[in-house]
C-alpha positions in Angstrom: 18.0 23.2 5.5 14.6 22.0 6.7 11.6 22.6 4.5 9.0 25.0 5.8 5.3 25.0 4.8 5.9 28.4 3.1 8.3 26.7 0.7 5.6 24.2 -0.2 2.5 26.4 -0.1 3.4 29.6 -2.0 1.2 32.6 -2.9 0.1 30.8 -6.1 -1.1 27.7 -4.1 -4.8 28.0 -4.5 -7.0 24.9 -4.3 -9.0 24.4 -7.5 -11.8 22.0 -8.3 -11.2 20.5 -11.8 -14.0 17.8 -11.9 -17.0 16.7 -9.9 -20.1 14.6 -9.8 -18.4 11.3 -9.0 -19.2 8.7 -6.3 -15.8 8.0 -4.6 -12.7 9.2 -6.4 -9.3 7.5 -5.8 -6.0 6.4 -7.3 -4.8 9.5 -9.3 -1.8 9.1 -11.5 -0.3 11.5 -14.0 0.7 10.6 -17.6 3.3 13.2 -18.6 3.4 12.1 -22.2 -0.4 12.6 -22.6 -0.6 15.6 -20.3 -3.4 13.6 -18.6 -4.6 12.5 -15.2 -6.1 9.1 -14.7 -8.2 8.3 -11.6 -10.7 5.8 -10.3 -14.3 6.1 -9.3 -14.6 2.9 -7.2 -18.3 2.4 -6.8 -19.0 3.6 -10.4 -16.6 0.8 -11.6 -14.8 3.3 -13.9 -11.3 4.7 -14.6 -11.4 8.3 -15.9 -8.9 10.2 -18.0 -8.8 13.9 -17.5 -7.0 16.6 -19.6 -7.4 20.4 -19.4 -8.9 20.3 -22.9 -11.4 17.5 -22.5 -12.2 17.3 -18.8 -13.0 13.8 -17.5 -13.7 11.0 -20.0 -14.3 7.3 -19.3 -11.1 5.4 -20.0 -12.2 2.0 -18.8 -15.5 0.5 -17.8 -15.9 -1.8 -16.0 -12.7 -1.3 -14.1 -12.9 -4.1 -11.6 -13.8 -1.3 -9.1 -10.2 -0.2 -9.3 -8.6 1.8 -6.5 -5.0 2.7 -6.6 -3.3 3.3 -10.0 0.3 3.8 -11.0 2.4 3.4 -14.2 5.2 0.9 -14.8 8.6 1.7 -16.3 7.1 1.3 -19.8 4.3 3.8 -18.9 1.6 1.2 -18.9 -1.3 1.7 -16.4 -1.2 -0.6 -13.4 -4.4 -0.9 -11.3 -5.5 -2.4 -8.0 -8.9 -3.9 -8.6 -11.1 -4.4 -5.6 -13.9 -6.4 -7.3 -11.5 -8.7 -9.2 -9.1 -9.0 -6.2 -6.1 -8.5 -8.3 -3.4 -6.2 -9.7 -3.7 -5.7 -13.4 -1.9 -4.0 -16.3 -3.5 -2.3 -19.3 -1.7 -3.2 -22.5 -1.2 -0.8 -25.4 -4.0 -2.4 -27.3 -6.4 -1.7 -24.4 -6.6 -5.3 -23.2 -6.1 -6.0 -19.5 -3.6 -8.5 -18.1 -3.7 -9.8 -14.6 -0.4 -9.5 -12.8 -1.2 -10.8 -9.3 -4.4 -12.4 -7.9 -3.3 -15.2 -5.6 -0.7 -15.8 -2.8 0.2 -19.4 -2.1 -2.9 -20.6 -3.8 -5.3 -18.3 -2.0 -7.1 -15.3 -3.4 -5.8 -11.8 -2.5 -8.1 -9.7 -0.3 -8.7 -6.5 -2.4 -5.5 -4.8 -3.6 -5.7 -1.1 -2.6 -2.7 1.0 -3.5 0.5 0.4 -5.5 3.9 2.0 -6.3 6.6 1.0 -8.8 10.3 0.9 -7.9 13.0 2.0 -10.3 14.0 -1.7 -10.9 10.5 -2.4 -12.2 9.2 -4.2 -9.2 5.7 -3.4 -7.8 4.9 -2.9 -4.1 1.2 -3.0 -3.1 -1.1 -3.2 -0.1 -3.9 -5.7 0.3 -6.5 -4.7 3.0 -10.0 -6.3 3.0 -12.1 -3.2 2.1 -13.4 -4.8 -1.0 -14.6 -7.8 1.0 -16.8 -5.8 3.4 -20.5 -6.3 2.9 -23.3 -3.9 3.6 -23.4 -5.0 7.2 -19.8 -4.1 7.7 -18.7 -7.8 7.8 -15.6 -9.1 6.0 -16.8 -12.0 3.8 -15.0 -14.6 1.5 -11.6 -13.7 2.9 -9.1 -16.5 2.1 -5.9 -15.1 3.6 -5.8 -14.7 7.4 -3.9 -11.4 7.2 -3.8 -8.0 5.5 -0.5 -8.1 3.6 2.0 -5.8 1.9 3.6 -7.5 -1.2 6.3 -7.1 -3.7 5.8 -8.4 -7.3 9.2 -8.9 -9.1 9.9 -7.0 -12.2 9.5 -10.1 -14.4 6.1 -10.8 -12.8 7.1 -14.3 -11.7 7.5 -13.9 -7.9 5.0 -12.5 -5.4 6.6 -12.0 -2.0 4.8 -11.2 1.2 6.7 -8.4 2.9 4.5 -7.6 5.9 1.5 -9.2 7.5 1.1 -7.3 10.8 -1.0 -4.3 9.5 -4.7 -3.9 10.3 -5.6 -1.8 7.3 -2.5 -1.3 5.1 -3.3 1.4 2.6 -1.2 4.1 0.9 2.5 3.6 0.3 5.4 5.7 -1.2 9.2 5.5 -1.5 11.6 8.1 -0.3 13.5 9.9 -3.1 16.5 7.4 -3.0 14.1 4.4 -2.4 15.9 3.5 0.8 12.7 3.9 2.8 9.2 2.7 2.1 6.3 4.6 3.9 3.1 2.6 4.4 0.1 3.9 6.3 -2.3 1.9 8.4 -5.7 3.6 8.2 -7.3 2.1 11.3 -4.3 2.8 13.5 -4.1 6.4 12.2 -0.3 6.3 11.6 2.4 6.0 8.9 5.1 3.5 9.3 8.6 3.6 7.7 10.7 0.6 6.7 14.3 0.3 5.4 14.4 -1.2 1.9 17.2 -3.6 1.0 18.5 -3.8 -2.6 16.6 -7.0 -3.0 13.4 -5.2 -2.0 12.9 -6.6 1.5 11.7 -4.5 4.4 13.2 -4.1 7.9 13.4 -1.8 10.9 9.8 -0.9 10.9 8.9 2.1 13.0 6.1 4.6 13.4 7.0 7.6 11.3 4.0 9.9 12.1 0.7 9.7 13.8 -2.5 11.6 13.0 -5.1 12.9 15.4 -8.8 12.0 14.5 -9.9 15.6 15.2 -11.5 16.1 11.8 -13.1 13.8 9.2 -10.5 11.7 7.3 -7.8 9.0 8.0 -4.5 8.1 6.5 -5.0 6.9 3.0 -3.2 7.8 -0.2 0.4 9.0 0.0 3.2 10.6 -2.2 6.6 12.1 -1.6 8.3 15.2 -3.0 11.9 15.6 -4.2 13.0 16.9 -0.8 11.6 13.8 0.9 8.5 15.4 2.4 5.6 13.0 2.8 2.1 14.0 1.7 -0.7 11.8 3.1 -4.4 12.3 3.0 -5.9 12.4 6.5 -8.0 14.4 8.9 -8.8 17.8 7.3 -7.2 17.2 3.9 -3.6 16.4 2.9 -1.2 16.4 5.8 2.5 17.1 5.1 5.4 15.7 7.1 9.1 16.4 6.8 11.6 13.4 6.4 11.9 13.2 10.2 8.1 12.8 10.6 7.5 16.3 11.9 4.2 17.9 10.8 4.6 20.8 8.4 0.9 21.6 7.9 -2.2 20.6 6.1 -3.7 21.4 2.7 -7.3 21.6 3.7 -10.0 20.2 1.3 -13.7 20.8 1.3 -14.3 17.0 1.0 -12.6 14.1 2.7 -9.4 13.4 0.7 -8.6 9.9 -0.3 -5.4 10.1 -2.5 -2.9 12.4 -4.2 -0.6 12.5 -7.2 2.0 14.9 -8.5 1.8 16.0 -12.1 2.0 18.4 -14.9 5.2 19.1 -16.8 7.2 20.2 -13.8 5.6 17.8 -11.3 4.7 20.8 -9.1 0.9 20.3 -9.3 -0.7 18.1 -6.6 -3.9 16.4 -7.7 -6.2 15.4 -4.9 -9.1 12.9 -5.2 -11.7 13.7 -2.6 -15.0 11.9 -2.5 -17.1 13.3 -5.4 -14.5 15.6 -6.8 -10.9 16.0 -8.0 -8.9 19.1 -7.0 -5.4 20.5 -7.8 -3.0 22.9 -6.2 0.3 24.3 -7.4 3.2 23.8 -5.0 6.6 25.2 -4.6 8.4 21.9 -4.5 8.0 19.2 -7.2 7.0 15.7 -6.4 8.7 12.5 -7.5 7.9 11.5 -11.1 5.9 8.4 -12.0 7.4 6.1 -13.3 10.5 6.8 -11.2 13.7 8.0 -12.8 16.5 5.5 -12.6 18.4 5.7 -9.3 22.2 6.2 -9.3 
């Protein structure tokens, strides 16, 4: 039976601001063991750790102007760093290890968002946002494209999966990991790709298109256990069913940039939106991070 917006947004679904006073929040990811949310403030060059008891506290500074965050199968924090043009991992002792910073001898653009697959491989997008100067011009770009990559679980192989995006941004797997959704911010749409067991992409098609009728554009993205896709965009967080039909929008008072499911039952959606972080309880849980092993 198809999901309705009333199954997602229940009477208890009230948007709540949990933190504010930031410059540009991004990259939320939940740590279930710590009962904590980690998120980036890109221009402030910080990663914050928030709990209901402590509120936001600085976890890492400088952060390489980190953007998207996730957690690997061991629970370690993975970050896309704009300023350092790399993907990094925070070790248990607090040190930071670079995982990917070059492709075929050329520096990456500015890794933006990232997701981990249940085999431990990492998929990430690499638009040029971190290379845009104050005049709006891309500078010091070494690669002639904006790529989507897969880093093998052992960290030894970086494979270019797609190079035909204009501004690849948020990405998320379907519940069975057979589909990878990737949005293209400038083109205002989400594309879907079939994923092979080896992690290659095929059969690319436009999954959903957004209308620029309000502030916002496709950016961060997550999927719930029913396969519904939550993508920030005009007006807030837009929700699509697995066939790409619009179910509705969680409206936010600021332009939303990214989302993450969390809390013990994964039914709270955290939303990073410009200067603030919000949360809302939903009727359907999201997919956990790291992912549970697939059958």
